[in-house]
N, C-alpha and C positions, 0 to 999 in steps of 0.2 A: 335599535335592533328589531328585526322582524319579530312580530308576535309580542312585543313588549309595550305597545301603546296603551293609553288609558282606556280604550274601548274593548280591549281583549277580554276582560272579565265579564263584561256584559254579553259579548258574543258567546262565550263559553256557557254563560248562564242561560242564554236564549236557546242554545243547542240542547243543553240538559233538560230545559223545560219542555222542548219539543219532543225529546225522547220519552220523557215521563208521560206526556199526553198520549203519545203513540202507544206506549205500553198499557196505559189505563184503558184506552179505546179498544186495544186488542183483547184485554181481559174481559171487558164488557161484552164484546162480540162473542168471545169463547163461552162465557157464562150463559149468554143468551142462546147460543147454539145447543149447549148442554141441557138447558131448561126446555128448549123446544123438543129435543130428542126424548126427554123423559116423558113428555105428554104426547108424543107422536104415536100414531096419527090422530089429528084432531078432527075426527069424523071420517066419512067415506073417502077413499082415495081413487082418483081417476087413473086407470091403467090403460093407457092409449096404445092401440095396435094400428099401425099405418097400412093395414091390409083389410080386405073384406072378410067377413065371417066365413068359416069353412075351410080355410087353408091351414097349413102346418103351424105358422106363427100364431094364428088366432087360437088354435088348439093348445099350443104351449102356454100362451098367456092365461088361458082359462084354467089350465092345470096349476100354474104358479099362484093364481089368485086365490084358489082354495087354501093352499098352504100358508099364504100370507095372512089370510083372514084368521086362521087358527092361531098364528103366532102374534098377531097384533090386536086381535079382538075388534077389528073394524072391517067393513066391506071394502074389497078392492074390486071396483067395478070395471070390467073390460069394456072399452069404448073403441069401436072400429071407426077409424078416420082414413079411408083409403084414397088413393089418387096420386097422380104425378110422380110415380115411382117412389112412393112412400114419403115424399117431401111435404105433403099437406099435413099429415099427422105429426111429423117431426117438427115442423115449424110451429104448430100449435103448442107443443110442449115446450119448445125453446122460448116461446113468448109468455109462458105461464108463470105465475108467481113462484119464486124459489123457496117453497115451504115444505116440499116433499108430498104435497097433496095431489100432485100430478106427476106421474112417471111414464116412461115410454119403453116399450119393448120394440126395438128396431133391429135391423139386419145389416149385413155388409152393404146392401143397396143404400140404406139410409145414411150410414156413417162413412163410407169409402167410395162406392161406385158413383154416387150422386155428385161428388166433388169434381170428377173429371167429365161427367156426362153433361151437366148443365152449365151454360154460360153464366147464368145468374141464379145461384143457389140462395134461397132466402134465409139460410142459417149457416153457421160455421160449425161443423161437427166437433172441432177441437176446442173452440172457445165458448160455444153457446150451451154446452151441456156439462153436468157434473157426472162423470162416469161412476157407475155403481158396480156392475159385474158383467163379465163375459161369461155366458151361461151354457152355450151349446155350439157345436159344429154340426151343420145339417147338410146331408148329401141330397143331390137331385138325381132324377132319373129321366131319360129320354123316352117318352111314350108316344105311341101312334094309335090311331083308330084301327080296329081289327080289319076294316074294309080296305085299308091300304095294303097293296101287294108286296109287303116287305117283312122279312123276319130277322133282319140283322142291320147293323149300322152300314155295312157295305152295300146291302140291298137298298137302303134308304138313300145313300149318297148317289148310287146309280140312278134311282128313280128321280131324285131332285135335279140331277144334271139333265135328265131328259124332259123335265117339266119346270123350266125356269119361272121364277116369280111365285113359287108355291108358298102358301101362308103357314105361319106357325103362331100359336097362341102364347101370350105372356100375361103376367100380372101387372103390366104397365111398363112404359118406357123407364129404364133404369132399374127395374126389378131384377132379381137374380135370374128369373126365368128368361128375361130378355137378353141379358149379357151372356148367359150361357149359350143361347142360340146364336148370338152374334159371334162368339168365339168359335163355335162350330162352323158357322158360315165362312169365317175367315180362314180357318185351318184346313177346311175341306174344299175351298174354292167354289162355294155355292151361291146361287141367286135365290134367296128366300126373303119373305116379307113378314114383318111383325104385325100382328093383330092384338091390340092392347085391350085388357079388361081391368076392372077395378079390383084386382086381387087374384090370387092363385085359385081360389075356390070356383069363381065364375068361369075362369079360363078352362079349368079341368072339365067343368060341366059341359061346356061347348065342344070340347074334344070328344067327350063321351057321346054327345048328340051327333057328332060327325060334321058340325058346321065348319070347324077347323080341325085338321087331322093330325097335327103333331105339336109337341110341346116338351119343354124341360120342366117337369113338375117336382115339387118338394116331396121327398119320400115320406115325410111325416104327415102329409095332408090326406085328402080324400082319395088321391090316386092309388095309394097302397092297397086298399080294399078292392078298388075297381080293377086293379091288375090281377088280384087273386081270383076274382069271379069272371074274368075274361072280357070285361067291358073295355079294357085297354090292353095294349101289348107293350111290354117293357123291352127296350133294345139295349140299353147300357146305363150305368151309373156314372156320375161325374167325378167321384172321388178317386184317389190314387189306388185304393184297394177296394175289394168288393164289400158290399153292405151285408151285415149279418142277416137281416130280414129278407134279403134277396140273393142268396148265395149262388144261384144259377145264372144271375144276370151279370155279364162281363162289365168291366170298366170301359170307358171310352177309349182309353189307351189300348187295352186288350183287343177292342173291337176294330182297331185300325187307325184311330185318330191319335197318332203318336204324340205323347207329351201332354195330352189334354188333361187338365185338372181344374175343377171350378166348384168346390164345395162352398157353401155359405156359412155364416156364423151369426149368432143371435146375442144381443147385448141389452142390458138395462141401464137407462140413464135418467137423470132428473134435470130440471133447468139449472143452468150455471148459477153459482152462488147459493145453492141449497146448503144449509149448514152441514159441516163435516160430520158432526155426531149423528145426524139423521142418515147421511150417506153410509156411515159405518154400520148403523143398525140394519139398514136395508141390505147391505152387502152380506152381513152375517146371516140374515134371514134367508136370502137366496141360496147361499152356500149350505145352510142347514137343510133346506128343502132338497137340494141336489144330492145330499149325502143320505137321504132317507131310502129305505128299501122300496118304498112306493115309487119314488122317482127313478131309481135304478131299473126297476121293471118296466116303467113307462117309457123311458128312453130306449131301452133295449128292444122293446116291442116296435118302436117306430124307426129304429135304425139311426137314432141321433147319438152323438157323443157328448155326455155332460162335461162341463168344464168348471173348475174351481179357481177363482181368481180374486185378486184385490183390485180396488178402483184404479190404482196407479198402473197396474198391468193392462187393464182395458184401455186406459189413456194412451199408452205406448203402442198397443196393438192397432188402434185406430190410425195413428200416424203412419205406421208401417203399411197398413192395408190401403191407405189413400194412394201411396206411391205405387204399390203393386197393381191395383185395379186401374189406375191411370194409364199404366203401360199397356195393360191388356186391351183396354178400350181404344187406345191410340192405334194399336196393331190391328184391331178389328174394325177400325173406322167408325166407331160408335160413340163419338164425342161431339161436344158443342151443340147440344140440343137447346133450342130457345125455351 
């Protein structure tokens, strides 16, 4: 009869032994992760930002680093690694040891836009990172140099159609600045050209200088103060509703680009296989910082929306956003960059 031969007992014993080995190995790994979390961090932590210093993401990382240092008793050193639409910094973290000593503050560009934009992405946003927390939604604002003879999005569209090939600045191919402008180009039927910089800060600086005269800048960066003092002119924000810090600035939809919405988001990750207890500790620390009165005031001042999430929620969000931005870039004709 099936299953009654003389080797059945040995097979069942072998299976049981395999299960016991797997259980013991799992326990050792779990205990190792717990032990690592109890002593974490073991020295200074590299807090990588894939943008140049001076932009909104850099400012946010520096804000978080102070709170993390207080909570963990070790330096969290912000390290700017800009270039290639955030992929240089992201790939560095993806290839770093999975011990929690290197973490990344990335954006929708890093984890979603890059997937559809580049033919050969050096990392996989879904499998090469351990999600920690989705921390913020960040609005962008369409800015122009004051010398440009426009005071509204309708004026700008008219001007751009009369001046085909006009340049706009961005923080690099694949950055949120870039895809926001490409979406604008597609929806308004424009002929505009991207001038890439190594991050939002340098791009805004060149718009202020008048070398390039338009850009979609992050509200939380240097552009905010420059708009207030008249060095830049704000025409519209990219979110579905107006931004609290710029209540007089219409949305792109209100300004005549019907259905336009393109806010960014910011997330924290570590290299894949970082022990779960370390990820849990970091998630708790970021959410604790976000719930502080200092953070609430900071986010309100910059017009950002704080988010409180679990690692698994960020993991699901990344998957959904990859599909969403892939469709946006396909419609905008901004895909397949070498």
